[in-house]
Biopython code that builds the backbone (N, CA, C, O; Angstrom):
import numpy as np
from Bio.PDB.StructureBuilder import StructureBuilder

atoms = [
    (1, "MET", "N", (45.985, -58.381, 158.839)),
    (1, "MET", "CA", (45.990, -58.220, 160.278)),
    (1, "MET", "C", (45.188, -59.365, 160.899)),
    (1, "MET", "O", (44.100, -59.700, 160.429)),
    (2, "SER", "N", (45.731, -59.953, 161.947)),
    (2, "SER", "CA", (45.085, -61.101, 162.577)),
    (2, "SER", "C", (43.903, -60.665, 163.447)),
    (2, "SER", "O", (43.807, -59.510, 163.861)),
    (3, "ALA", "N", (43.019, -61.608, 163.708)),
    (3, "ALA", "CA", (41.863, -61.345, 164.562)),
    (3, "ALA", "C", (42.320, -60.954, 165.972)),
    (3, "ALA", "O", (41.713, -60.087, 166.601)),
    (4, "ASP", "N", (43.384, -61.588, 166.465)),
    (4, "ASP", "CA", (43.893, -61.254, 167.799)),
    (4, "ASP", "C", (44.413, -59.819, 167.855)),
    (4, "ASP", "O", (44.197, -59.112, 168.839)),
    (5, "ALA", "N", (45.100, -59.393, 166.792)),
    (5, "ALA", "CA", (45.619, -58.019, 166.740)),
    (5, "ALA", "C", (44.471, -57.014, 166.687)),
    (5, "ALA", "O", (44.522, -55.975, 167.345)),
    (6, "ILE", "N", (43.444, -57.321, 165.912)),
    (6, "ILE", "CA", (42.269, -56.447, 165.831)),
    (6, "ILE", "C", (41.587, -56.373, 167.192)),
    (6, "ILE", "O", (41.207, -55.292, 167.642)),
    (7, "LEU", "N", (41.434, -57.515, 167.844)),
    (7, "LEU", "CA", (40.782, -57.560, 169.156)),
    (7, "LEU", "C", (41.560, -56.716, 170.169)),
    (7, "LEU", "O", (40.957, -55.993, 170.961)),
    (8, "GLN", "N", (42.882, -56.802, 170.152)),
    (8, "GLN", "CA", (43.696, -56.017, 171.076)),
    (8, "GLN", "C", (43.531, -54.516, 170.806)),
    (8, "GLN", "O", (43.424, -53.721, 171.741)),
    (9, "GLN", "N", (43.511, -54.136, 169.532)),
    (9, "GLN", "CA", (43.323, -52.727, 169.183)),
    (9, "GLN", "C", (41.931, -52.244, 169.586)),
    (9, "GLN", "O", (41.774, -51.121, 170.065)),
    (10, "LEU", "N", (40.926, -53.089, 169.393)),
    (10, "LEU", "CA", (39.560, -52.735, 169.814)),
    (10, "LEU", "C", (39.503, -52.545, 171.320)),
    (10, "LEU", "O", (38.826, -51.639, 171.806)),
    (11, "ARG", "N", (40.202, -53.386, 172.059)),
    (11, "ARG", "CA", (40.234, -53.256, 173.517)),
    (11, "ARG", "C", (40.779, -51.885, 173.911)),
    (11, "ARG", "O", (40.210, -51.218, 174.775)),
    (12, "GLU", "N", (41.860, -51.468, 173.294)),
    (12, "GLU", "CA", (42.451, -50.162, 173.608)),
    (12, "GLU", "C", (41.499, -49.021, 173.243)),
    (12, "GLU", "O", (41.358, -48.061, 174.001)),
    (13, "ILE", "N", (40.850, -49.126, 172.088)),
    (13, "ILE", "CA", (39.881, -48.104, 171.661)),
    (13, "ILE", "C", (38.731, -48.030, 172.661)),
    (13, "ILE", "O", (38.308, -46.941, 173.049)),
    (14, "MET", "N", (38.229, -49.191, 173.077)),
    (14, "MET", "CA", (37.083, -49.221, 173.980)),
    (14, "MET", "C", (37.448, -48.674, 175.357)),
    (14, "MET", "O", (36.647, -47.967, 175.968)),
    (15, "ILE", "N", (38.632, -48.987, 175.850)),
    (15, "ILE", "CA", (39.079, -48.442, 177.131)),
    (15, "ILE", "C", (39.099, -46.921, 177.061)),
    (15, "ILE", "O", (38.684, -46.244, 178.001)),
    (16, "ASP", "N", (39.583, -46.387, 175.944)),
    (16, "ASP", "CA", (39.647, -44.935, 175.773)),
    (16, "ASP", "C", (38.251, -44.318, 175.644)),
    (16, "ASP", "O", (37.930, -43.362, 176.350)),
    (17, "VAL", "N", (37.431, -44.853, 174.755)),
    (17, "VAL", "CA", (36.107, -44.275, 174.487)),
    (17, "VAL", "C", (35.171, -44.417, 175.696)),
    (17, "VAL", "O", (34.419, -43.496, 176.017)),
    (18, "LEU", "N", (35.224, -45.566, 176.354)),
    (18, "LEU", "CA", (34.334, -45.803, 177.493)),
    (18, "LEU", "C", (34.893, -45.230, 178.790)),
    (18, "LEU", "O", (34.224, -45.239, 179.823)),
    (19, "ASP", "N", (36.122, -44.734, 178.725)),
    (19, "ASP", "CA", (36.784, -44.119, 179.877)),
    (19, "ASP", "C", (36.802, -45.056, 181.087)),
    (19, "ASP", "O", (36.364, -44.711, 182.184)),
    (20, "ILE", "N", (37.331, -46.258, 180.833)),
    (20, "ILE", "CA", (37.482, -47.242, 181.908)),
    (20, "ILE", "C", (38.952, -47.645, 181.991)),
    (20, "ILE", "O", (39.710, -47.472, 181.036)),
    (21, "ASP", "N", (39.340, -48.180, 183.138)),
    (21, "ASP", "CA", (40.740, -48.517, 183.363)),
    (21, "ASP", "C", (41.128, -49.875, 182.794)),
    (21, "ASP", "O", (42.239, -50.050, 182.292)),
    (22, "GLU", "N", (40.228, -50.816, 182.871)),
    (22, "GLU", "CA", (40.533, -52.186, 182.449)),
    (22, "GLU", "C", (39.298, -52.788, 181.798)),
    (22, "GLU", "O", (38.165, -52.457, 182.149)),
    (23, "LEU", "N", (39.542, -53.683, 180.838)),
    (23, "LEU", "CA", (38.424, -54.306, 180.130)),
    (23, "LEU", "C", (38.828, -55.697, 179.680)),
    (23, "LEU", "O", (39.814, -55.869, 178.963)),
    (24, "GLU", "N", (38.067, -56.676, 180.102)),
    (24, "GLU", "CA", (38.232, -58.042, 179.633)),
    (24, "GLU", "C", (37.393, -58.163, 178.363)),
    (24, "GLU", "O", (36.165, -58.098, 178.412)),
    (25, "LEU", "N", (38.067, -58.339, 177.229)),
    (25, "LEU", "CA", (37.367, -58.342, 175.943)),
    (25, "LEU", "C", (37.617, -59.659, 175.230)),
    (25, "LEU", "O", (38.763, -60.061, 175.028)),
    (26, "THR", "N", (36.535, -60.329, 174.850)),
    (26, "THR", "CA", (36.619, -61.569, 174.084)),
    (26, "THR", "C", (35.717, -61.432, 172.862)),
    (26, "THR", "O", (34.908, -60.506, 172.794)),
    (27, "PRO", "N", (35.843, -62.331, 171.907)),
    (27, "PRO", "CA", (34.941, -62.275, 170.746)),
    (27, "PRO", "C", (33.464, -62.404, 171.122)),
    (27, "PRO", "O", (32.591, -61.973, 170.369)),
    (28, "GLU", "N", (33.188, -62.992, 172.271)),
    (28, "GLU", "CA", (31.801, -63.188, 172.700)),
    (28, "GLU", "C", (31.243, -62.003, 173.483)),
    (28, "GLU", "O", (30.053, -61.989, 173.800)),
    (29, "THR", "N", (32.074, -61.006, 173.803)),
    (29, "THR", "CA", (31.634, -59.853, 174.577)),
    (29, "THR", "C", (30.552, -59.083, 173.829)),
    (29, "THR", "O", (30.651, -58.861, 172.622)),
    (30, "THR", "N", (29.508, -58.678, 174.569)),
    (30, "THR", "CA", (28.442, -57.850, 174.003)),
    (30, "THR", "C", (28.329, -56.569, 174.821)),
    (30, "THR", "O", (28.956, -56.441, 175.873)),
    (31, "ALA", "N", (27.538, -55.633, 174.343)),
    (31, "ALA", "CA", (27.324, -54.381, 175.063)),
    (31, "ALA", "C", (26.720, -54.643, 176.442)),
    (31, "ALA", "O", (26.971, -53.881, 177.376)),
    (32, "GLU", "N", (25.943, -55.689, 176.582)),
    (32, "GLU", "CA", (25.325, -56.023, 177.865)),
    (32, "GLU", "C", (26.358, -56.431, 178.911)),
    (32, "GLU", "O", (26.096, -56.355, 180.111)),
    (33, "ASP", "N", (27.540, -56.866, 178.451)),
    (33, "ASP", "CA", (28.586, -57.311, 179.370)),
    (33, "ASP", "C", (29.412, -56.161, 179.947)),
    (33, "ASP", "O", (30.144, -56.345, 180.920)),
    (34, "VAL", "N", (29.292, -54.974, 179.343)),
    (34, "VAL", "CA", (30.111, -53.827, 179.754)),
    (34, "VAL", "C", (29.172, -52.708, 180.196)),
    (34, "VAL", "O", (28.457, -52.128, 179.379)),
    (35, "GLU", "N", (29.181, -52.412, 181.488)),
    (35, "GLU", "CA", (28.242, -51.450, 182.065)),
    (35, "GLU", "C", (28.275, -50.089, 181.362)),
    (35, "GLU", "O", (27.230, -49.469, 181.159)),
    (36, "GLU", "N", (29.458, -49.629, 180.995)),
    (36, "GLU", "CA", (29.606, -48.295, 180.398)),
    (36, "GLU", "C", (29.210, -48.239, 178.917)),
    (36, "GLU", "O", (29.163, -47.153, 178.339)),
    (37, "TRP", "N", (28.930, -49.367, 178.308)),
    (37, "TRP", "CA", (28.642, -49.447, 176.870)),
    (37, "TRP", "C", (27.138, -49.278, 176.635)),
    (37, "TRP", "O", (26.394, -50.258, 176.595)),
    (38, "ASP", "N", (26.701, -48.027, 176.480)),
    (38, "ASP", "CA", (25.296, -47.742, 176.202)),
    (38, "ASP", "C", (25.152, -47.288, 174.749)),
    (38, "ASP", "O", (26.112, -47.353, 173.981)),
    (39, "SER", "N", (23.975, -46.836, 174.377)),
    (39, "SER", "CA", (23.719, -46.487, 172.973)),
    (39, "SER", "C", (24.568, -45.302, 172.503)),
    (39, "SER", "O", (25.039, -45.294, 171.366)),
    (40, "LEU", "N", (24.763, -44.320, 173.353)),
    (40, "LEU", "CA", (25.587, -43.175, 172.970)),
    (40, "LEU", "C", (27.051, -43.583, 172.820)),
    (40, "LEU", "O", (27.709, -43.204, 171.850)),
    (41, "SER", "N", (27.554, -44.346, 173.769)),
    (41, "SER", "CA", (28.951, -44.775, 173.659)),
    (41, "SER", "C", (29.132, -45.729, 172.486)),
    (41, "SER", "O", (30.228, -45.819, 171.932)),
    (42, "HIS", "N", (28.080, -46.443, 172.098)),
    (42, "HIS", "CA", (28.154, -47.325, 170.928)),
    (42, "HIS", "C", (28.453, -46.509, 169.665)),
    (42, "HIS", "O", (29.294, -46.892, 168.853)),
    (43, "VAL", "N", (27.765, -45.398, 169.515)),
    (43, "VAL", "CA", (28.005, -44.525, 168.359)),
    (43, "VAL", "C", (29.439, -44.003, 168.389)),
    (43, "VAL", "O", (30.125, -43.991, 167.366)),
    (44, "ARG", "N", (29.886, -43.570, 169.571)),
    (44, "ARG", "CA", (31.260, -43.070, 169.698)),
    (44, "ARG", "C", (32.279, -44.163, 169.409)),
    (44, "ARG", "O", (33.327, -43.895, 168.820)),
    (45, "LEU", "N", (31.982, -45.382, 169.815)),
    (45, "LEU", "CA", (32.869, -46.514, 169.526)),
    (45, "LEU", "C", (32.972, -46.773, 168.031)),
    (45, "LEU", "O", (34.067, -46.966, 167.503)),
    (46, "VAL", "N", (31.836, -46.777, 167.352)),
    (46, "VAL", "CA", (31.834, -47.023, 165.914)),
    (46, "VAL", "C", (32.664, -45.971, 165.188)),
    (46, "VAL", "O", (33.461, -46.306, 164.311)),
    (47, "VAL", "N", (32.485, -44.711, 165.546)),
    (47, "VAL", "CA", (33.250, -43.626, 164.925)),
    (47, "VAL", "C", (34.743, -43.804, 165.195)),
    (47, "VAL", "O", (35.563, -43.642, 164.291)),
    (48, "ALA", "N", (35.094, -44.133, 166.425)),
    (48, "ALA", "CA", (36.504, -44.316, 166.780)),
    (48, "ALA", "C", (37.112, -45.498, 166.032)),
    (48, "ALA", "O", (38.257, -45.427, 165.586)),
    (49, "VAL", "N", (36.362, -46.571, 165.896)),
    (49, "VAL", "CA", (36.846, -47.751, 165.168)),
    (49, "VAL", "C", (37.024, -47.420, 163.687)),
    (49, "VAL", "O", (38.029, -47.795, 163.082)),
    (50, "GLU", "N", (36.061, -46.725, 163.111)),
    (50, "GLU", "CA", (36.173, -46.323, 161.701)),
    (50, "GLU", "C", (37.418, -45.471, 161.483)),
    (50, "GLU", "O", (38.163, -45.696, 160.529)),
    (51, "ARG", "N", (37.647, -44.507, 162.348)),
    (51, "ARG", "CA", (38.829, -43.648, 162.219)),
    (51, "ARG", "C", (40.112, -44.445, 162.363)),
    (51, "ARG", "O", (41.035, -44.297, 161.562)),
    (52, "HIS", "N", (40.171, -45.283, 163.376)),
    (52, "HIS", "CA", (41.392, -46.035, 163.668)),
    (52, "HIS", "C", (41.775, -46.956, 162.509)),
    (52, "HIS", "O", (42.943, -47.025, 162.125)),
    (53, "PHE", "N", (40.799, -47.652, 161.962)),
    (53, "PHE", "CA", (41.079, -48.628, 160.915)),
    (53, "PHE", "C", (40.921, -48.065, 159.501)),
    (53, "PHE", "O", (41.155, -48.775, 158.523)),
    (54, "GLY", "N", (40.526, -46.793, 159.390)),
    (54, "GLY", "CA", (40.370, -46.175, 158.080)),
    (54, "GLY", "C", (39.237, -46.775, 157.267)),
    (54, "GLY", "O", (39.352, -46.942, 156.053)),
    (55, "LEU", "N", (38.152, -47.094, 157.937)),
    (55, "LEU", "CA", (36.998, -47.727, 157.294)),
    (55, "LEU", "C", (35.762, -46.861, 157.472)),
    (55, "LEU", "O", (35.728, -45.970, 158.321)),
    (56, "LYS", "N", (34.748, -47.135, 156.661)),
    (56, "LYS", "CA", (33.432, -46.511, 156.814)),
    (56, "LYS", "C", (32.409, -47.627, 156.701)),
    (56, "LYS", "O", (32.254, -48.232, 155.640)),
    (57, "PHE", "N", (31.708, -47.900, 157.804)),
    (57, "PHE", "CA", (30.727, -48.975, 157.818)),
    (57, "PHE", "C", (29.378, -48.488, 157.311)),
    (57, "PHE", "O", (29.009, -47.327, 157.488)),
    (58, "LYS", "N", (28.649, -49.403, 156.677)),
    (58, "LYS", "CA", (27.277, -49.117, 156.271)),
    (58, "LYS", "C", (26.375, -49.313, 157.488)),
    (58, "LYS", "O", (26.691, -50.094, 158.386)),
    (59, "ASN", "N", (25.261, -48.606, 157.508)),
    (59, "ASN", "CA", (24.316, -48.753, 158.621)),
    (59, "ASN", "C", (23.886, -50.200, 158.806)),
    (59, "ASN", "O", (23.768, -50.673, 159.936)),
    (60, "SER", "N", (23.653, -50.897, 157.715)),
    (60, "SER", "CA", (23.218, -52.291, 157.804)),
    (60, "SER", "C", (24.297, -53.166, 158.447)),
    (60, "SER", "O", (23.978, -54.121, 159.156)),
    (61, "GLU", "N", (25.571, -52.845, 158.204)),
    (61, "GLU", "CA", (26.657, -53.603, 158.833)),
    (61, "GLU", "C", (26.675, -53.351, 160.335)),
    (61, "GLU", "O", (26.833, -54.280, 161.126)),
    (62, "ILE", "N", (26.513, -52.100, 160.720)),
    (62, "ILE", "CA", (26.535, -51.739, 162.137)),
    (62, "ILE", "C", (25.362, -52.391, 162.867)),
    (62, "ILE", "O", (25.521, -52.912, 163.970)),
    (63, "GLU", "N", (24.196, -52.357, 162.249)),
    (63, "GLU", "CA", (23.007, -52.946, 162.872)),
    (63, "GLU", "C", (23.134, -54.448, 163.050)),
    (63, "GLU", "O", (22.502, -55.019, 163.938)),
    (64, "GLY", "N", (23.943, -55.099, 162.216)),
    (64, "GLY", "CA", (24.111, -56.544, 162.292)),
    (64, "GLY", "C", (25.106, -57.006, 163.339)),
    (64, "GLY", "O", (25.248, -58.207, 163.569)),
    (65, "LEU", "N", (25.797, -56.071, 163.977)),
    (65, "LEU", "CA", (26.802, -56.431, 164.976)),
    (65, "LEU", "C", (26.144, -56.792, 166.305)),
    (65, "LEU", "O", (25.394, -56.000, 166.874)),
    (66, "LYS", "N", (26.428, -57.972, 166.780)),
    (66, "LYS", "CA", (25.887, -58.418, 168.066)),
    (66, "LYS", "C", (26.993, -58.629, 169.100)),
    (66, "LYS", "O", (26.765, -58.437, 170.295)),
    (67, "THR", "N", (28.182, -59.020, 168.658)),
    (67, "THR", "CA", (29.294, -59.293, 169.565)),
    (67, "THR", "C", (30.549, -58.583, 169.067)),
    (67, "THR", "O", (30.607, -58.111, 167.931)),
    (68, "VAL", "N", (31.543, -58.518, 169.934)),
    (68, "VAL", "CA", (32.835, -57.964, 169.526)),
    (68, "VAL", "C", (33.424, -58.821, 168.408)),
    (68, "VAL", "O", (34.075, -58.294, 167.506)),
    (69, "GLY", "N", (33.207, -60.115, 168.456)),
    (69, "GLY", "CA", (33.684, -61.006, 167.396)),
    (69, "GLY", "C", (33.096, -60.644, 166.037)),
    (69, "GLY", "O", (33.783, -60.728, 165.019)),
    (70, "ASP", "N", (31.834, -60.243, 166.019)),
    (70, "ASP", "CA", (31.214, -59.792, 164.768)),
    (70, "ASP", "C", (31.952, -58.575, 164.223)),
    (70, "ASP", "O", (32.178, -58.465, 163.018)),
    (71, "LEU", "N", (32.325, -57.663, 165.114)),
    (71, "LEU", "CA", (33.047, -56.460, 164.705)),
    (71, "LEU", "C", (34.442, -56.819, 164.193)),
    (71, "LEU", "O", (34.903, -56.269, 163.193)),
    (72, "VAL", "N", (35.107, -57.739, 164.880)),
    (72, "VAL", "CA", (36.434, -58.199, 164.430)),
    (72, "VAL", "C", (36.323, -58.783, 163.024)),
    (72, "VAL", "O", (37.135, -58.467, 162.155)),
    (73, "ASN", "N", (35.325, -59.630, 162.800)),
    (73, "ASN", "CA", (35.132, -60.251, 161.488)),
    (73, "ASN", "C", (34.850, -59.211, 160.408)),
    (73, "ASN", "O", (35.343, -59.327, 159.286)),
    (74, "LEU", "N", (34.066, -58.206, 160.741)),
    (74, "LEU", "CA", (33.743, -57.154, 159.791)),
    (74, "LEU", "C", (34.996, -56.363, 159.440)),
    (74, "LEU", "O", (35.233, -56.069, 158.269)),
    (75, "ILE", "N", (35.792, -56.019, 160.434)),
    (75, "ILE", "CA", (37.036, -55.279, 160.171)),
    (75, "ILE", "C", (37.979, -56.125, 159.324)),
    (75, "ILE", "O", (38.588, -55.615, 158.383)),
    (76, "GLU", "N", (38.107, -57.403, 159.643)),
    (76, "GLU", "CA", (38.963, -58.305, 158.849)),
    (76, "GLU", "C", (38.509, -58.345, 157.397)),
    (76, "GLU", "O", (39.332, -58.256, 156.486)),
    (77, "ALA", "N", (37.220, -58.477, 157.179)),
    (77, "ALA", "CA", (36.675, -58.578, 155.825)),
    (77, "ALA", "C", (36.869, -57.285, 155.051)),
    (77, "ALA", "O", (37.215, -57.309, 153.870)),
    (78, "ARG", "N", (36.648, -56.162, 155.711)),
    (78, "ARG", "CA", (36.750, -54.859, 155.028)),
    (78, "ARG", "C", (38.196, -54.447, 154.808)),
    (78, "ARG", "O", (38.491, -53.729, 153.853)),
    (79, "ALA", "N", (39.106, -54.888, 155.676)),
    (79, "ALA", "CA", (40.516, -54.498, 155.565)),
    (79, "ALA", "C", (41.263, -55.341, 154.535)),
    (79, "ALA", "O", (42.359, -54.984, 154.104)),
    (80, "ALA", "N", (40.665, -56.449, 154.151)),
    (80, "ALA", "CA", (41.346, -57.363, 153.215)),
    (80, "ALA", "C", (41.368, -56.837, 151.795)),
    (80, "ALA", "O", (41.903, -57.494, 150.902)),
]
sb = StructureBuilder()
sb.init_structure("model")
sb.init_model(0)
sb.init_chain("A")
sb.init_seg("    ")
for serial, (resi, resn, name, xyz) in enumerate(atoms, 1):
    if name == "N":
        sb.init_residue(resn, " ", resi, " ")
    sb.init_atom(name, np.array(xyz, "f"), 0.0, 1.0, " ", f" {name:<3s}", serial, name[0])
structure = sb.get_structure()
């Protein structure tokens, strides 16, 4: 699966979990860039991403995520 396809799927997941209508999502996007993305919604996002992609992240992997691009890279690496 390509990074662009993963990014598009993450955008749809985030729109659903954060309950927003539209979201401009790039690899450089961080939680600080999205008003609705707080610590509680972060946990819900991680769970939704794990379910969607059939993955289970380690705590150390989750803690290392700083940008959406980091998450895309992690999903690419784990899905391979």
